[in-house]
N, C-alpha and C positions, 0 to 999 in steps of 0.2 A: 633299955629304953630305946624305942625306935624313933628316929628323928622325924619331925613333921615334914611332909614333902614340900610344902611351900617355903619353909625356912632353910631347907638344905639344898645346896647347889650340887646336883649330881651331874657328872660329865660322862657321856656315853660316846664311845668311838663308833660312829656310824651305826647307832642302834644296837651296839653290842655291850655286854657286861660280863665280867668274869664271874664264875659261880661263887667264889668266895665273897666278892662284893655284893652279889645278888643276895646271898644268905644273910649278910649283915644289914641290908637295906631293902629287904623283900617288900614290905608294906609300902614304902615310898616308891619303889619301882612300879608296883601294881597300880598305885594311885596315878603315877605319871602316864602309864599306858591308858588308863581309864579316861584321863583328862585330854590327852593329845590324840588318842586313837592310833598312835604309831606303835608298831610292834617292836619288841626288844628281843634280841638273840642272846641267850645265855650260853657262854662258852666255858670249856674246861681245857686247859693247856692249848688254847687257841682253836679248839675244835667245837663246833656247835653241838649242843646237847638238848636244848629246848628253845622254844619260841614262845614268848609271852605276847599275846595279842588280845584285843578286846573281843568280847563275844559278838557274833553276828546277830542282827536283829531277828527275833523269832518271826516265822511266817504268821501272817494275820490269820487267826483262827475264826472260821465262820461259826457263829453260834446257831443253835437250833432255831429255825424260823428266819434265818438271815436272808433267805431267798424269797421270803413271802412277798407276793405282789409282783414278782418278776416274770411270771408265766401266765399264759391264758389257756384255758381248756376249750377245745373245739369238739363238740359231739359227745357221745356216750363213752366214758372211760371205764365203766364197770361191766357192761354187757360184752358178750362175745363178738368178735369181728366178723364172723360168718355163722351160718347155720351149723348146729352141732352134727348134723348128719354128713356134712362135708369132711369132718375130721375122721381119721382112721380109728381113733379111740372111741368115737361115738357110733361106729358101725357094729352091727351084729356079727359076731364071728361065725355063726352058723349059716348066715346068708351069704352065698357065694355068687351073687349076681353081678 
């Protein structure tokens, strides 16, 4: 049975916990990180092996239509910007003038 995080007094030396203690109190440690936002370093024989930290806030996703009304259209956006005869692709390859 995992102790409830609010009823258990866990002591961490400067945000560190031994892996054996982490294994025994994993859920309580995770709950503490979630509530405090402070990371916990998991160590084995005094050497760090993992860092438990809360997830970063996901980037705000813009939904389809999220930019609606934020732009203005000036002029014709469908027609060509110049006469087609000015384009290389619009010229007759047989005409060498």
